[in-house]
C-alpha positions in Angstrom: -10.0 -9.5 14.9 -10.6 -8.4 11.3 -13.7 -10.1 9.7 -13.8 -12.1 6.4 -11.0 -12.1 4.0 -10.9 -9.2 1.6 -7.6 -10.1 -0.2 -6.5 -13.8 -0.7 -3.5 -15.2 -2.4 -3.2 -19.0 -2.9 -0.2 -20.7 -4.4 1.0 -17.7 -6.2 4.3 -17.9 -8.3 6.1 -15.4 -10.4 9.5 -15.6 -12.2 11.7 -12.9 -13.7 13.7 -15.0 -16.0 15.3 -17.6 -13.8 14.7 -15.7 -10.6 11.7 -17.1 -8.7 10.5 -13.9 -7.1 7.2 -15.1 -5.6 7.3 -18.8 -4.4 4.0 -20.4 -3.6 2.7 -17.4 -1.7 -0.4 -18.0 0.6 -1.6 -14.9 2.2 -5.0 -13.7 3.5 -5.8 -10.1 4.5 -9.0 -9.7 6.5 -11.3 -6.7 6.2 -9.9 -3.8 8.2 -6.5 -5.5 8.8 -3.2 -3.7 8.4 -0.6 -6.1 7.1 3.0 -4.9 7.1 5.4 -6.7 4.7 9.0 -6.4 5.6 12.2 -8.1 4.7 15.6 -7.7 2.8 15.7 -5.9 -0.6 14.9 -8.3 -3.5 12.9 -10.6 -1.3 9.7 -10.1 -3.4 7.9 -7.6 -1.2 7.2 -4.9 -3.9 6.3 -7.7 -6.5 3.7 -9.2 -4.0 2.2 -5.8 -3.4 2.0 -4.9 -7.1 0.5 -8.4 -7.9 -2.5 -7.7 -5.7 -3.9 -5.2 -8.1 -2.3 -6.9 -11.2 0.4 -4.2 -11.9 2.4 -7.5 -12.0 1.0 -10.6 -13.6 1.5 -14.0 -11.9 2.2 -17.3 -13.5 0.2 -19.6 -11.3 -2.0 -19.5 -8.2 -5.0 -17.4 -7.6 -5.5 -13.9 -6.2 -9.1 -12.8 -5.1 -10.4 -9.5 -4.0 -13.6 -9.7 -2.0 -14.3 -13.2 -3.2 -13.7 -12.4 -6.9 -10.6 -13.5 -8.9 -8.6 -10.6 -10.4 -9.7 -9.8 -13.9 -7.2 -10.2 -16.8 -7.7 -6.9 -18.5 -10.0 -4.2 -19.8 -12.8 -2.6 -18.0 -13.0 -5.1 -15.1 -9.4 -4.5 -14.4 -9.9 -0.8 -14.3 -12.7 -1.4 -12.0 -10.5 -3.5 -9.7 -7.9 -0.7 -9.7 -10.6 1.6 -8.5 -11.3 -0.7 -5.6 -7.7 -1.2 -4.6 -5.8 2.1 -4.2 -2.1 2.1 -4.6 0.6 4.5 -3.2 4.1 4.3 -4.7 7.5 5.4 -3.6 7.4 8.1 -6.3 4.3 10.3 -6.0 3.2 10.1 -9.6 1.3 13.3 -9.5 0.5 15.3 -12.7 2.9 18.2 -12.5 0.7 20.4 -14.8 -2.4 20.0 -12.6 -3.1 21.6 -9.2 -3.3 19.4 -6.0 -7.0 19.7 -6.0 -7.2 18.6 -9.7 -5.0 15.7 -9.1 -7.3 14.4 -6.4 -10.4 15.1 -8.5 -9.3 13.4 -11.6 -9.9 9.7 -11.2 -13.4 10.0 -9.6 -14.4 12.2 -12.5 -12.8 10.0 -15.3 -13.4 6.5 -13.8 -16.4 6.9 -11.4 -18.1 9.7 -13.7 -18.5 11.7 -10.5 -19.8 15.3 -11.2 -17.2 18.0 -11.0 -18.7 19.9 -8.1 -19.1 16.7 -6.0 -15.5 15.6 -6.9 -14.1 19.0 -5.8 -16.0 18.8 -2.5 -14.8 15.4 -1.8 -11.3 16.2 -2.8 -11.1 19.1 -0.5 -12.4 17.0 2.4 -9.7 14.5 1.7 -7.0 17.1 1.6 -8.2 18.3 4.9 -7.9 14.8 6.2 -4.3 14.4 5.2 -3.6 18.0 6.5 -3.3 19.8 3.3 -6.5 21.8 2.9 -4.5 25.0 2.5 -2.4 23.6 -0.4 -5.3 22.7 -2.8 -4.5 25.4 -5.4 -0.8 24.7 -5.5 1.1 22.5 -8.0 3.1 19.4 -6.9 6.3 21.2 -7.5 5.5 23.7 -4.9 5.1 21.0 -2.2 7.6 19.1 -0.2 8.1 15.3 -0.8 6.1 14.6 2.3 3.2 16.8 1.2 3.3 15.3 -2.3 3.0 11.8 -0.8 0.1 12.9 1.4 -1.6 14.3 -1.8 -1.0 10.8 -3.4 -2.8 9.2 -0.4 -5.7 11.5 -0.7 -5.9 10.7 -4.5 -5.9 7.0 -3.7 -8.7 7.6 -1.1 -10.7 9.7 -3.5 -11.8 6.4 -5.3 -13.2 5.2 -2.0 -11.2 2.0 -2.2 -11.9 -1.3 -0.4 -8.1 -1.5 0.4 -5.0 0.5 0.0 -1.6 -0.9 -1.0 1.6 1.0 -0.1 4.8 0.2 -1.8 7.6 1.8 0.3 5.7 5.0 0.5 8.4 6.8 2.5 11.6 5.5 1.0 12.0 8.5 -1.3 11.4 11.0 1.5 13.9 12.9 3.7 13.9 11.7 7.3 12.0 14.7 8.7 9.1 14.2 6.2 8.6 10.4 6.9 6.6 10.8 10.1 4.1 13.2 8.5 3.2 10.4 6.0 3.3 7.7 8.5 0.9 9.6 10.8 -1.7 9.9 8.0 -1.3 6.1 7.4 -1.7 5.4 11.2 -4.8 7.5 11.2 -6.2 5.4 8.2 -5.3 2.2 10.2 -7.3 3.5 13.2 -10.3 4.3 11.0 -10.3 0.6 9.9 -8.9 0.9 6.3 -7.6 -2.4 5.0 -3.9 -1.9 4.2 -1.0 -3.8 2.8 2.1 -1.8 3.5 5.7 -2.7 2.2 8.0 -0.6 4.3 11.4 -0.4 6.1 9.7 1.6 9.0 9.9 -0.8 11.9 8.3 1.6 14.2 5.3 1.7 11.9 5.2 -2.0 11.7 5.2 -2.3 15.5 2.6 0.4 16.2 0.1 0.1 13.3 0.2 -3.5 12.0 -2.1 -6.3 13.0 0.3 -8.6 11.4 3.8 -8.6 10.1 4.7 -10.6 7.1 8.4 -11.2 6.8 9.5 -12.1 3.2 12.9 -13.3 2.0 14.0 -15.0 -1.2 10.5 -15.0 -2.7 8.9 -16.8 0.2 6.8 -15.7 3.3 9.1 -16.9 6.2 6.9 -15.6 9.0 3.4 -14.2 9.4 2.8 -13.2 12.9 1.6 -10.4 15.2 4.2 -7.5 15.5 4.7 -8.4 19.2 5.5 -12.0 18.5 7.7 -11.2 15.5 9.8 -8.5 17.1 10.3 -10.1 20.4 10.9 -13.7 19.3 11.4 -14.2 15.6 11.3 -17.9 14.8 13.5 -18.2 11.8 17.3 -17.5 11.5 16.6 -15.4 8.4 14.3 -13.1 10.4 16.7 -12.9 13.4 19.6 -12.0 11.1 17.5 -9.3 9.4 16.3 -7.7 12.7 19.8 -7.7 14.2 21.0 -5.7 11.3 18.0 -3.3 11.1 17.3 -2.7 14.8 21.0 -1.8 15.4 20.6 1.4 13.3 
């Protein structure tokens, strides 16, 4: 079982106008845990993920990382973002920089890492995601799956305490999805703390310690994958699974 809590949300609420997108969210993610967040579209999954590193502000409740409340803004917030890596649907790579330069950029700018050290580490990470040979190419020369693996390497370059994934495979062609999930599975095996919003049920079953099912802005179930997939407790989850697992 994962050790002490690394990420904690208590009584978190968020509205977009009249829409209550996060309703009294309580969630704890232990160090080394992989928590996969699933559920119907519009259920609040991405908002939850983005709130953890303050890409979305919340109206009430507390979010702590490693025992410290999320900072409001400024330098402390930049520091937090360095500690919690984020991988998005769209790869957000700099088109005019090589793959290697993309991975080196944040450690040099934020952590003030020396260029040679940043390059050495970036090459190691590209090797880890299976892209050592692509270091001198530009993002446009890579497939979507390769670009997303570069984005993962870039997040890892900051040596984060945790990684957040917001539907990292939803923009990819089916044959590329697995190469990205395989990198994520490897990270899970190595003990990286991860919160993953995804529609990939196979990944949820095989890599998650816990599955969090969200609908209508609430956490409806928070259980082991085995328990959730074999015997969902709520009608909402049963309905969702019956639709998803048929395909």
